[in-house]
Structure formats: structure tokens, C-alpha cells
Residue, then its C-alpha position, 0 to 999 in steps of 0.5 A: m549162210k550168215r555172216p558171222a557177227a563181229a566181236g561186240e557187233p549187235q545182232t540177234l539171240s540168233g546171231i543174225p548181224v544187226k545193222p543201224v539202219y535199214t532202207a529200202e535197199d535191204v528188202a528190194g529183191s522180197a516178194p510182195l507182201p499181200g495185206p492181212g489174210e491174204f496167201p502168203y498171211t505174214r501179215g496175218i490170218h485175219e484180215t482185222m485181227y484184233r478189230g474182229k475178235l481179241w487174242t484168248m487170255r490164257q493163264f496155264s495153270g494147276f497146282a495141288t489137288p483136283e479141287q484147289t485146281n477148280e478153284r484157281y480157274r474159278y478164280l482166273l475165270s472171274q477175273g476176265q481170263t478167257g480160256l483156261s490152260v491145264a498144268f498137269d504134273l510131273p507124274t501124270l506128265m509122266g504116266v505115273d499114279a499119284d500113290d505109285a512109288t516114283a511119284l514120291g514128293e513130285v504129285g501136285k508140285c509142278g502142276v495139277a495131280i489126274s490120275s483118274l477120271e474122277d479126278m478130271e470130274t473134280l477138275f471141270a466141276g461147275i465149269p461148262l466144256e461146251q461154252v470154256t476153251v481148254s488147253m491141256t498140256i500133256n503130251s506121252p499120256a496125251p490120248t489118255l487124258f484127252a478120252m477123260y475130257l472127252a468123257v467129262a464132257e459128255k457126262q456134262g450133256a456136252d456135243w462132242k461137235k460143238i466142245s473145242g480147244t486143244l491137246q498138245n499131244d506133241i511127242l517129238k519135241e519131247y525126244i529134242a527137248q523136253k524128254e517126258f516120254l514114254y515109249p519109243p519115237r515110232p509107236s508114240m507117233q503113232l499114238a498121237v495121230d490116233a488123236i488126230e485121227f480122232a479128232a477129225r472124224e468125232v471132235p471136229r471143234f477141237n485141235p488134237i494137237s499143238i506143235s510146239g517150239y514151246h519147250i525147245r527154246e526153252a532148252g536152249s535154242t536159237a529162234v530159228q531153231e525154234l521156228a525150224f524143229t517146230l515146224r519141221d515136226g510138222i511136217e513129220y505129223v502131216e505125212w503120218t495122218l495122210e498114211r491113215e487116209l485121211p484127205v489132207d484138207a479134213f485134218a489141217p485145219r486143225l492143227s496149231f502151233f505154240f511158240n515162245a516170246h522170248n526176249d529178242f523183240f523184233e526178231e520175236i515177231a520176225k518169227y511169227r511172221a516167217a512162221r504163217r509164211m512157211w506153213a502156207h506154202i508148206m501146207r499148199d505147196r508140199f502137201g496139196a491142202k486146197d483147203e484156204r483153212s489148211w493153209k493158215l499157221r493158229f499159235h499159242t505164245q507164251t512168254a519165256g519161263c528160261s528169261l525170268t530170273w529169281q533175283q530181282p524177281y519184279n524185273n520178270v513184269i517187265r520183261t513179261a510186257i515185253q514179250a507179250l507186246a510182241g506175240v501181240l504185235g506178232g498176231t497170235q491168237s492165243l497168250h499166256t503171261n508168265s507170273l513174277d514169282e515162276a523162278y521160285a514156285l507156282p504162282s501165287e493167285h497175286a501173281v498170277t493175277l497180275a500177269l492176267r491184267t498185264q494182258q488186260v493193258i495190253a488189249h485194253e489200253s495201249n491201242v495197239t490192237a486197232a492195226a492189224d500188222p501195224l510194224g508190217g512195211s518194217y524195212y527192219v522187220e521185213w528184212l528180219t523176216d525173211q533172214v529168220e525164215a532162210q535160216a528156218w528153211d536150211y534147218i528144214r532142207r538139212i532133216d529133209a534130207m536125213g529122211g525125216m525128224i524121227p531118222a534125224i532124232e534119232q541122230g541127235f541132231p536137233q539136241q545137238e544143235i540145241a546144246n552148242a546153242s544153249y550153251a553158246y547163249q550162257a557162255a556169253v552170260e557167263r561173259g558178260e556179253q549177254v546182258i541179264v538184268g540185276v543178275n550180272r548187270f545193275a545186280a542189288e546188294k538185298e533181293e526183296a521177299i516176295e510172298l510164294l504159294q506153298i503146295d500143301e503137302g497134304a495134298a499126294e496124302r489126299q489124292r493117294a487116298k482117293l485113288g484107293a478109295l476108287r480101287a477098291r469100288r469100280d468093277q476091275a473085271r471091266v478094267d482089266g477087259c479095257l486094258g487087253a483090249l489096248r493092249v491087242a490094239a496098240a500090237e495091231g497099229k489100230n486106233t485106240m482113242p475109242l477104246l481109250v475112252e472104255a478104259v476111262k470110263a471104267y476109271a482105269t487109271v493113267g499109269e495103268i493105261a501106261g503100263a499097257f501100252r509099255e507092255v507092248f511098246g517098251g521103253w525108250t533111251e535116248r543116245s547122248v550127244l556130248 
């Protein structure tokens, strides 16, 4: 049990008390520290790390129409970005079509509007999916968007066995943190595991899930909570997938993770190092995985959106650079750097270019890529890694005792823990104990104006018109047949992915497919945690 910090005593953002000096005595009882590329991978999953290959520079992007987002993707690739990451708008995330009444005012506002395969075809026009890796941040409707992606790849002539990328598909963190869920937890898990099972058999180089701590942290968790809840979610997905009678090593090598990079530089690095070590032991010792690839935790990092401020927005460039460096020194495989204007709006072209340049300067000018885990052996970093790990294991044991993550979610346990941590952090900010530069200290009398991205208000109407034209010309009987087959498969617990591929090829829409599942599964209202 950690000692509470005394008033005014330095501590990490998780509340771990920090001494002024660390020595060999602080890590005397720690296990031996194998090198990079050696189990349990505390120091990195590759022996040479970034000497062998740089992390993928993958800026999260999407706005307005598929046509406009396609232009942004082409621009980013021309500027040296090495992978794509799709941000979908709120209607798409919630399984709603652009012409639905509930989508009014939201189409294309927080991401790109995708209602049908036609939109997905436009989104990736001229972008060879067999050559470019794509990450898609979508959860409740994730299998539907995955089916659309595969259909586009097929139309391009790409071999499913060769395409690679990542589907977020992490429904558990939606109940815990982000709240973009459509159905109850158990049938939602059924759909998520459908994608994992299907990918293992048909799309073996694709990551069918990105188990995401990022949104847990954005909701107000500590680093320890982010780590613990994310890894326990991972355990839940493995357990559910094993029930499909797939050997663990048939799918575990393609499980991927997604973590936040927040402000506490060393705590974030310790979190990543602890995550690798914990997952290696979970997969080998808890699940009996034999394939070394199953033991290796691979993760994407995004700098902390919740740390960005609208006050003095150029301070966000500094925050992002420090957070990105923590991700790199922590051994990330992929990185998104937030733009300076994201506390106001989606990033402008100028701001997103500067964010990409931040990664490129770290990669090519700082020389931090010369050695794998250059902080390995630091008394402070090794001690802090041990502390973060120990506290995360405590959370995992508590959730195991509840019967797993779904019973814990149904009881509101992780939600309450995050709410408490978020309240404590904000209270510290309000008291001035947690300094936010430009907000509660060093404030400016006049804020500097910045140029913001303006979403074309005509984008929504164009999307609605395109969708109406599509509905008029498609084969409605084929669509109805596909939706009926999906209802039957969902009710019988069969893998829905093959039928989803057929449905999207018939140009069934995101909203129609979500509606078919809702008829079978019903909706979900979470219990209050306050």
C-alpha cells in the first residue's frame, strides 16, 4: 500500500511520493533487468529498437467529408507521415447515418462522416491499402467499418493476407470511459471478438483490436489506473476469444495497445515499461502462450488531449513535445502528436504540420534513437517502474475478485475510481497545487489569436444528398436480405464478420446495420457512479 504524500511533498500524478534522490538501495530488491528484446521486455520489445526501425508517425485525422479528409491524408503522406489514422465523426461513432435526425449539427464536425461503403471508397481513393497501414478509431460499430475497409481493399485488388493496420474495436473502455456504446456489454463483446477471430483467420497481418488506455486517461484516471484497467481489459478479450476455441498463439500476437502520454515525464516512461513487463507475464504465465510474439506488448501512443489548454495555445507545442519524447523513450511503436489548436477545434493544416514536425525533430535531430531504452538502469526510473507495476497489479487482483471486467463495469467500479481521480486532480488545479502554465499560474492578460480550421457547413448537406442518391440506386432487396441474415447470426451467436462484409458490399449503411443489431441486442443504460 503506498504511503500518502504529505502536504506539499512532491509526488507523481498518480500520487506516488517521490524522494529527492534515488540510489542503488532503492532498487536492491528488484528482479534482474534483461536487455532490450529479452523477456519480459521491460527495456523494449526489440533488441535494436529505433536503430532498426523508427516508430510509425501516425497523425489522427478526419473532418467534414470523405473527399476533404482524403485531401488531408494525401498532404500528410507527402509531408513524411508514415501511416494513416482515421478520426470518425460522432454520428459514425454512434452508429448513425448522416441523414438521421439525431445527426443534425454533428456531421463531419469531430471527424470524417462515413455512412456507407461509397464513403469509405472515397476516403481511400488513390491510397494503396496494401502499402499504407491505417488505424481506425471506431468501437461499437468497429466490425462494420472493418468490413468496409476490407471491401475497399478488395476493390483495389489488395490481398487481405498482406494488408496491415489497426482497428480500435475496444468496447470495454467505452463503458469505462468514453461512453460511445450502443448495446449491452456482453453482446458488444461478442461483436468485438467476431472481428478478432475473423482477422486471425482471414487478415493475419491486421491488428483487430487496440486495447485503449488513452480514453481512460482522458476521462481523468491516473497513470496507474490507465495501466491497470487497460491490461485487465486485455485479459478479458483474451478470455473471450479463447472461448471460440482459437489457440492463444493464433491471435495474441496481433493484439495491440494504445496509451496516453501525459505530463509527468518519468511516470509515463515507467508506465510503458511496466506495461510490457506485466503483459509478458500475463500472456506466458496466465494464458500459457508459447509464441514469443504473444508475450510482446506493442503499443501506439498519443499525447494527452486533456492536457491542452485554450489559454496560451502555443504552450501546447511544448507540452506535446515533452509528452512525445516520453513515448519515444518509453519504447512506443507508433505515435500521434496533438496539434496546438485542438483545445479549440480540429487541427488546421498548419498546426498538424507542426505537430508532425515535432515527431520528425525528435526522430532525426535529438539522437535519442541511438540507444535502446537509454533510461534503463536509472535508479529513479527502475524504482518508479516497480511502483507503478505494483499498484496496477493491485487493481487487477481486485477486478479478478469481482469476476472480471464486465462484472466490475456493471458494478461501476472502474468508472467510480476514475471519477474520484478526476475530481482529485481538478481540485488540486483549483487550489493551485497542480500548476497549469497559462491557466492557474503565469496567465496572460491578452490571449494570442490563432487561425482555426473551419468546417464547411455545406458538408453535412452534401453527405445527406449522396446518401439519398445511394439509397435510390442500390438493390434494396439485397440490402434487406443481408440485414435479415445479420439479425439471425447475431441472435444465434455466430460470427457476424462474413455477413457484414456482404452487407456493406450491398451498400447497407452504418445506421441500418447498427439498427439490425439493436433489434437483437437492445440498448444499454449505465448505472450512476455518483
